[in-house]
BAVEX-5027 format. One record per residue (C-alpha): residue in one letter; residue number from 1; x, y, z. Coordinates in Angstrom, 1 decimal. Layout:
residues N
A_NUM_X_Y_Z $
...
***
This chain:
residues 435
M_1_57.5_11.1_56.0 $
G_2_56.4_8.1_53.9 $
K_3_54.6_7.9_50.6 $
Y_4_51.4_9.2_52.1 $
W_5_50.5_12.6_53.7 $
N_6_47.7_11.0_55.8 $
E_7_47.9_7.2_55.4 $
E_8_44.9_6.6_57.7 $
I_9_42.6_8.6_55.3 $
E_10_44.3_7.8_52.0 $
C_11_44.3_4.1_52.6 $
M_12_41.0_3.8_54.6 $
A_13_38.7_0.9_53.9 $
H_14_35.8_1.8_51.6 $
E_15_33.1_1.0_54.2 $
D_16_34.9_3.1_56.8 $
M_17_35.1_6.0_54.3 $
K_18_31.4_5.7_53.5 $
K_19_30.6_5.9_57.3 $
L_20_32.9_9.0_57.7 $
Q_21_31.3_10.6_54.6 $
S_22_27.8_9.9_55.9 $
E_23_28.5_11.5_59.3 $
R_24_30.0_14.6_57.7 $
L_25_27.2_14.9_55.1 $
V_26_24.4_14.8_57.8 $
K_27_26.2_17.5_59.7 $
Q_28_26.9_19.6_56.6 $
V_29_23.3_19.5_55.4 $
K_30_22.1_20.8_58.7 $
H_31_24.8_23.5_58.6 $
V_32_23.7_24.6_55.2 $
W_33_20.0_24.4_56.1 $
D_34_20.5_26.6_59.1 $
N_35_22.8_29.2_57.5 $
V_36_22.2_29.4_53.7 $
P_37_18.6_30.6_52.9 $
Y_38_19.2_30.3_49.2 $
Y_39_19.9_26.5_49.4 $
K_40_17.2_26.0_52.1 $
K_41_14.7_27.4_49.6 $
L_42_15.9_24.9_47.0 $
M_43_15.5_22.0_49.5 $
E_44_12.0_23.2_50.4 $
E_45_11.0_23.4_46.7 $
K_46_12.2_19.7_46.4 $
G_47_10.4_18.7_49.6 $
V_48_13.6_17.8_51.5 $
T_49_14.6_18.6_55.0 $
P_50_17.8_17.7_57.0 $
D_51_15.7_14.9_58.7 $
D_52_15.5_13.1_55.3 $
I_53_19.3_12.9_55.1 $
H_54_20.7_10.0_57.1 $
G_55_23.8_9.2_55.1 $
I_56_25.4_9.2_51.6 $
E_57_22.6_6.8_50.4 $
D_58_20.3_9.9_50.7 $
L_59_22.6_12.3_48.8 $
H_60_20.5_11.9_45.6 $
K_61_17.5_13.5_47.4 $
L_62_19.3_16.9_47.6 $
P_63_18.9_19.5_44.9 $
F_64_21.8_20.4_42.6 $
L_65_23.7_23.6_42.5 $
S_66_25.1_25.0_39.3 $
K_67_27.3_27.9_38.2 $
A_68_24.1_29.8_37.4 $
D_69_23.1_29.5_41.1 $
L_70_26.5_30.9_42.2 $
R_71_26.0_33.9_39.9 $
E_72_22.5_34.5_41.1 $
A_73_23.5_34.3_44.7 $
Y_74_26.6_36.5_44.1 $
P_75_28.3_37.7_46.3 $
Y_76_27.1_36.5_49.7 $
G_77_24.0_34.4_49.0 $
L_78_25.7_31.0_49.5 $
L_79_27.9_32.1_52.4 $
A_80_27.4_29.9_55.5 $
K_81_29.6_31.7_58.0 $
P_82_29.7_35.3_59.2 $
L_83_32.1_37.5_57.2 $
S_84_34.0_38.1_60.5 $
E_85_35.0_34.4_60.5 $
C_86_36.1_34.4_56.8 $
V_87_39.8_35.2_56.1 $
R_88_40.1_35.0_52.3 $
I_89_38.2_34.8_49.0 $
H_90_39.2_33.4_45.6 $
S_91_37.4_34.0_42.4 $
T_92_37.0_32.8_38.8 $
S_93_36.8_35.1_35.7 $
G_94_33.3_36.5_35.4 $
T_95_30.7_35.8_32.7 $
T_96_29.0_39.0_31.7 $
G_97_30.7_40.7_34.6 $
K_98_29.5_38.3_37.3 $
R_99_32.2_36.4_38.9 $
V_100_32.0_33.3_41.1 $
V_101_33.5_34.2_44.5 $
A_102_34.4_31.5_47.0 $
F_103_34.9_32.2_50.7 $
Y_104_37.3_30.5_53.2 $
T_105_37.6_30.3_57.0 $
Q_106_41.0_29.5_58.4 $
H_107_39.7_25.9_58.9 $
D_108_38.8_25.8_55.2 $
I_109_42.3_26.9_54.2 $
D_110_43.9_24.3_56.5 $
L_111_41.8_21.6_54.9 $
W_112_42.6_22.8_51.4 $
E_113_46.3_23.0_52.1 $
N_114_46.3_19.5_53.5 $
C_115_44.7_18.3_50.2 $
C_116_47.5_20.0_48.3 $
A_117_50.1_18.5_50.6 $
R_118_48.7_15.0_49.8 $
A_119_49.3_15.8_46.1 $
I_120_52.9_16.9_46.7 $
V_121_53.7_13.8_48.8 $
A_122_52.1_11.6_46.1 $
A_123_54.5_13.2_43.6 $
G_124_57.4_12.2_45.9 $
G_125_57.7_15.5_47.8 $
T_126_59.2_15.7_51.3 $
K_127_60.5_18.4_53.6 $
D_128_63.8_18.2_51.8 $
D_129_62.4_19.3_48.5 $
V_130_62.4_22.8_46.9 $
C_131_58.8_23.4_45.6 $
H_132_58.8_25.9_42.7 $
V_133_55.2_27.3_42.4 $
A_134_54.7_29.0_39.0 $
Y_135_50.9_29.0_39.1 $
G_136_49.4_32.5_39.2 $
Y_137_48.8_34.0_42.6 $
G_138_46.0_36.5_43.5 $
L_139_42.3_35.6_43.0 $
F_140_43.3_32.5_41.0 $
T_141_43.5_29.4_43.4 $
G_142_46.5_27.7_41.8 $
G_143_49.4_29.6_43.4 $
A_144_47.8_29.9_46.9 $
G_145_46.8_26.2_47.1 $
L_146_50.1_24.7_46.1 $
N_147_52.0_27.3_48.1 $
G_148_50.1_26.3_51.2 $
G_149_50.4_22.6_50.5 $
S_150_54.2_23.0_50.1 $
H_151_54.4_24.8_53.5 $
K_152_52.5_21.9_55.1 $
V_153_54.9_19.4_53.7 $
G_154_57.8_21.5_54.9 $
C_155_59.4_22.1_51.5 $
L_156_61.4_25.2_50.8 $
T_157_58.7_27.1_48.8 $
L_158_59.5_29.4_45.9 $
P_159_56.4_31.6_45.3 $
M_160_57.4_32.5_41.7 $
S_161_53.9_33.0_40.1 $
S_162_53.9_32.8_36.3 $
G_163_55.9_34.8_33.7 $
N_164_59.5_36.0_33.5 $
T_165_60.6_32.6_32.3 $
E_166_64.3_33.2_32.2 $
R_167_64.2_34.3_35.9 $
Q_168_62.2_31.1_36.7 $
I_169_64.9_29.0_35.1 $
Q_170_67.7_31.0_36.9 $
F_171_66.0_30.3_40.3 $
M_172_65.5_26.7_39.4 $
Q_173_69.3_26.4_38.8 $
D_174_70.5_28.6_41.7 $
L_175_68.1_27.2_44.4 $
G_176_67.9_23.6_43.1 $
S_177_64.1_23.4_42.5 $
T_178_63.0_19.8_42.6 $
I_179_59.2_20.0_42.1 $
L_180_57.5_22.4_39.6 $
C_181_53.9_23.4_40.0 $
C_182_52.2_25.3_37.2 $
T_183_49.9_24.8_34.2 $
P_184_51.0_22.1_31.8 $
S_185_51.2_24.7_28.9 $
Y_186_53.6_26.9_31.0 $
A_187_55.6_23.8_32.0 $
A_188_56.0_23.0_28.3 $
Y_189_57.0_26.6_27.6 $
I_190_59.6_26.5_30.4 $
G_191_60.9_23.2_28.9 $
E_192_61.2_24.7_25.4 $
T_193_63.0_27.8_26.9 $
V_194_65.4_25.6_28.8 $
K_195_66.2_23.8_25.5 $
E_196_66.7_27.1_23.6 $
M_197_69.1_28.3_26.4 $
G_198_71.2_25.2_25.8 $
I_199_70.5_23.7_29.2 $
K_200_70.1_19.9_29.3 $
P_201_67.3_18.4_31.5 $
E_202_69.9_16.5_33.5 $
E_203_71.6_19.9_34.4 $
L_204_68.4_20.8_36.4 $
T_205_67.5_19.3_39.7 $
L_206_63.8_18.9_38.9 $
K_207_62.3_15.4_39.6 $
A_208_58.5_16.0_39.4 $
G_209_55.9_18.4_38.2 $
I_210_52.3_19.0_39.4 $
F_211_50.3_20.4_36.6 $
G_212_46.6_21.3_36.3 $
A_213_44.1_24.1_35.7 $
E_214_43.7_23.3_32.0 $
P_215_43.1_20.2_29.8 $
W_216_46.3_18.3_28.6 $
T_217_46.9_15.1_26.7 $
E_218_49.1_12.1_27.5 $
E_219_51.2_13.2_24.5 $
M_220_51.8_16.6_26.2 $
R_221_52.7_14.8_29.4 $
H_222_55.4_12.8_27.7 $
E_223_56.7_15.9_25.9 $
I_224_57.0_17.8_29.2 $
E_225_58.6_14.8_30.9 $
K_226_61.2_14.6_28.1 $
L_227_61.9_18.4_28.0 $
L_228_62.4_18.7_31.8 $
G_229_63.5_15.2_32.7 $
I_230_60.7_14.8_35.3 $
K_231_57.7_12.7_36.1 $
A_232_54.5_14.8_35.4 $
Y_233_51.5_14.5_37.8 $
D_234_48.0_15.7_37.1 $
I_235_46.0_17.7_39.7 $
Y_236_42.3_18.7_39.7 $
G_237_40.3_21.3_41.4 $
L_238_37.6_24.0_41.1 $
T_239_37.5_27.5_42.7 $
E_240_34.0_26.7_43.7 $
T_241_35.0_23.7_45.8 $
S_242_38.3_25.0_47.1 $
G_243_40.9_25.0_44.3 $
P_244_43.6_22.4_43.2 $
G_245_43.8_19.4_45.4 $
V_246_40.2_18.1_45.1 $
A_247_41.9_15.2_43.3 $
F_248_45.5_14.3_42.6 $
E_249_47.6_11.8_40.7 $
C_250_49.9_9.2_42.3 $
E_251_52.9_7.4_40.8 $
A_252_50.6_5.0_38.9 $
Q_253_49.5_8.0_36.7 $
S_254_46.2_6.2_36.0 $
G_255_43.7_8.7_37.2 $
M_256_43.4_11.2_40.1 $
H_257_42.5_10.1_43.6 $
I_258_39.6_12.2_45.0 $
N_259_40.0_13.4_48.6 $
E_260_36.9_11.6_49.7 $
D_261_37.0_12.7_53.3 $
N_262_36.3_16.2_52.1 $
F_263_34.4_15.7_48.8 $
I_264_31.7_13.2_47.8 $
A_265_31.8_12.5_44.0 $
E_266_28.9_11.4_41.9 $
I_267_28.5_10.8_38.2 $
I_268_25.1_11.9_36.7 $
D_269_23.4_11.9_33.4 $
P_270_23.9_15.5_32.3 $
D_271_20.5_15.6_30.7 $
T_272_18.3_13.9_33.3 $
G_273_20.3_14.4_36.5 $
E_274_20.0_10.7_37.3 $
V_275_22.9_9.2_39.3 $
L_276_24.8_6.7_37.1 $
P_277_26.4_3.5_38.3 $
E_278_30.2_3.3_39.0 $
G_279_32.2_3.1_35.8 $
S_280_29.7_5.1_33.7 $
K_281_30.7_8.1_31.7 $
G_282_28.8_11.2_32.8 $
E_283_28.9_14.6_34.5 $
L_284_31.0_14.9_37.7 $
V_285_29.2_16.3_40.7 $
F_286_30.9_17.3_44.0 $
T_287_29.5_17.8_47.5 $
S_288_31.8_19.5_50.0 $
I_289_31.4_17.9_53.4 $
T_290_34.0_19.7_55.5 $
K_291_34.0_23.3_54.2 $
E_292_32.6_25.9_56.6 $
A_293_32.3_29.2_54.7 $
F_294_31.2_28.1_51.2 $
P_295_29.8_24.5_51.5 $
L_296_28.4_23.6_48.1 $
L_297_26.1_20.5_48.0 $
R_298_25.8_18.6_44.8 $
Y_299_27.7_21.1_42.6 $
R_300_27.5_20.3_38.9 $
T_301_31.1_20.7_37.5 $
R_302_30.0_20.2_33.9 $
D_303_33.2_18.1_33.5 $
I_304_32.5_14.7_31.8 $
C_305_34.5_11.8_33.3 $
I_306_34.4_8.3_34.8 $
L_307_35.0_7.2_38.4 $
T_308_36.7_3.9_39.3 $
R_309_37.4_2.0_42.4 $
E_310_39.8_-0.4_40.8 $
K_311_42.7_-1.3_43.2 $
C_312_45.6_1.1_42.7 $
S_313_49.2_0.0_42.9 $
C_314_50.1_3.0_45.1 $
G_315_48.0_1.5_48.0 $
R_316_45.5_4.4_48.2 $
T_317_41.8_3.4_48.4 $
L_318_40.4_6.8_47.4 $
V_319_38.2_6.6_44.4 $
K_320_39.9_7.8_41.1 $
M_321_38.6_10.1_38.4 $
C_322_39.9_10.0_34.9 $
K_323_41.0_13.2_33.1 $
P_324_37.9_15.2_32.2 $
M_325_36.9_14.1_28.7 $
G_326_34.9_17.2_27.8 $
R_327_32.2_19.5_29.0 $
S_328_28.4_19.3_29.2 $
D_329_28.2_23.1_28.6 $
D_330_29.8_25.6_26.3 $
M_331_32.7_26.6_28.6 $
L_332_36.2_26.5_27.2 $
I_333_39.4_26.4_29.3 $
I_334_42.0_28.6_27.6 $
K_335_45.4_29.1_29.3 $
G_336_43.8_27.9_32.6 $
V_337_41.0_30.4_32.4 $
N_338_37.3_29.6_32.1 $
V_339_35.9_31.3_29.0 $
F_340_32.2_31.3_27.9 $
P_341_31.1_32.5_24.5 $
S_342_28.5_34.7_26.3 $
Q_343_31.4_36.7_27.8 $
I_344_32.7_37.6_24.3 $
E_345_29.1_38.4_23.2 $
S_346_28.6_40.8_26.1 $
V_347_31.6_42.8_25.0 $
L_348_30.7_42.9_21.3 $
L_349_27.1_44.0_22.1 $
K_350_28.4_47.1_23.7 $
I_351_30.4_48.1_20.6 $
S_352_28.2_49.6_18.0 $
K_353_30.7_49.3_15.1 $
A_354_31.2_45.5_15.6 $
S_355_28.6_42.9_14.7 $
P_356_27.6_40.4_17.5 $
N_357_28.5_37.7_14.9 $
Y_358_31.8_36.2_16.0 $
Q_359_33.8_33.0_16.1 $
I_360_36.3_31.8_18.8 $
V_361_39.2_29.8_17.4 $
V_362_41.3_28.0_19.9 $
D_363_44.4_25.9_19.0 $
R_364_47.5_24.6_20.7 $
V_365_50.8_25.6_19.2 $
N_366_54.1_24.4_20.7 $
N_367_52.0_23.1_23.7 $
S_368_50.6_26.6_24.4 $
D_369_47.0_27.6_23.8 $
T_370_46.3_30.2_21.1 $
F_371_43.1_32.3_21.3 $
E_372_41.7_34.2_18.4 $
I_373_38.3_35.9_18.1 $
R_374_37.0_36.6_14.6 $
V_375_34.5_39.5_14.6 $
E_376_32.3_40.6_11.7 $
L_377_32.3_44.3_11.0 $
N_378_29.0_45.9_10.4 $
D_379_28.4_47.2_6.8 $
D_380_29.2_50.8_7.7 $
M_381_32.5_50.0_9.4 $
F_382_33.7_47.8_6.6 $
S_383_34.5_50.8_4.4 $
D_384_36.4_52.7_7.2 $
T_385_40.1_53.4_7.2 $
V_386_42.7_50.9_8.3 $
K_387_43.5_53.1_11.3 $
S_388_39.8_53.0_12.5 $
I_389_39.8_49.2_12.1 $
E_390_43.1_48.9_14.0 $
D_391_41.6_51.1_16.8 $
L_392_38.5_49.0_17.0 $
E_393_40.6_45.8_17.2 $
K_394_42.6_47.3_20.0 $
K_395_39.4_48.4_21.9 $
I_396_37.8_44.9_21.6 $
S_397_41.1_43.3_22.7 $
N_398_41.3_45.5_25.8 $
D_399_37.7_45.0_26.7 $
I_400_38.1_41.2_26.4 $
H_401_41.2_41.3_28.5 $
N_402_39.4_43.3_31.2 $
I_403_36.6_40.6_31.4 $
L_404_38.7_37.4_31.0 $
G_405_42.2_38.4_32.3 $
I_406_43.8_36.9_29.2 $
K_407_44.6_38.3_25.8 $
A_408_43.0_37.3_22.6 $
K_409_44.0_38.0_19.1 $
I_410_41.2_40.0_17.5 $
R_411_40.7_39.6_13.7 $
L_412_38.0_41.8_12.1 $
V_413_36.4_40.2_9.1 $
E_414_34.0_41.4_6.4 $
P_415_30.2_41.3_7.0 $
K_416_28.5_37.9_6.7 $
S_417_31.8_36.0_6.3 $
I_418_31.4_33.8_9.4 $
P_419_29.5_30.7_8.3 $
R_420_26.0_30.1_9.7 $
S_421_24.3_26.8_10.3 $
E_422_20.5_26.9_10.3 $
G_423_20.7_30.6_10.8 $
K_424_23.0_30.3_13.8 $
A_425_26.7_31.1_13.8 $
V_426_29.2_28.3_14.7 $
R_427_30.6_30.1_17.7 $
V_428_33.6_27.9_18.7 $
I_429_36.3_26.1_16.7 $
D_430_38.5_24.2_19.1 $
K_431_41.4_22.7_17.2 $
R_432_43.1_21.3_20.3 $
K_433_43.3_17.5_20.1 $
L_434_42.3_16.1_23.5 $
V_435_42.3_12.4_24.4 $
***
């Protein structure tokens, strides 16, 4: 195996890629029109039929899909294949109890795993490597995607999942792990634990890491590389479009190549929806042109970034996206989990003793996200006993954990102590410094 998983695709001339994308888009629009009444209705409302779509130059005519559509159509409203042909689901954490569920046929899983295989090969992976997958498994896409990609490449795959860090390190040493796949914050934590255990980076056999699912800075990259003695590669994906592997970094580490044979990327003005010219900063939109079960057309990611076709030293011609530079909505990514303030609010509104006035404080300490929720007590509760207040903190903490799947530190504060601006509380304080 060379430096590419699929050289014909990864190094395809731009005009040939556009032709391939156009053929696949036309076919996909017809597939969606025939099988997804929800999207057909959106097309009809916009006055568009499959006959109007002749190639990627007509993509702008199609209506957008957003996370709100996915919630409204939950669970089966955007399904384009019979359930009997679907073999798996993955899901995000739910806002106000409604999750986003994505469906996969075996064909979809094969395509997704091929995308992840490209990422592993771009990071220097071959069948002789030991791929240590410490992303979470289960409904989260990280573990399953890199696990499948590793199998495709032929690596010895360690399906570790996250947690139990000393055991992770023991397996790394005993089995000679060479590629680590996990969130960047967990990679940093592993690195710090290695240092605390008195193990030098050169005593490990790691050479590369593939890290994604949460924002991370160049400073964090360099810190991880130093702690573990590796080269750290970025990977991007969304549960809605498949999972990790939508885009991946190569040895140039100057942006992530998008797998354009499977996904058409656009940059739009987040306010007007207008498609912006190449090189513009705006909201990233993806169209899945090969997925069978859950084929989203013009899905608004809410991630702000820039696309570039500048020639890459690795030889790949696939368009590159920069690291997401922020969001066009109020979503936070904490420890790899999507968190909306409305999720917190929905929990607090069900608890009579707590006020719905709250503040989310996110920070990054020792390369790991911290997550605190400050909640105002109502006037009656403020005079209660310490034990009742501790019980309430515990209840809120458990309820938040049940909704999000991650723990938050709950701090109950006195009434009217959270600052308001023009009558509205400042809901989020994100102290993480992102480039």
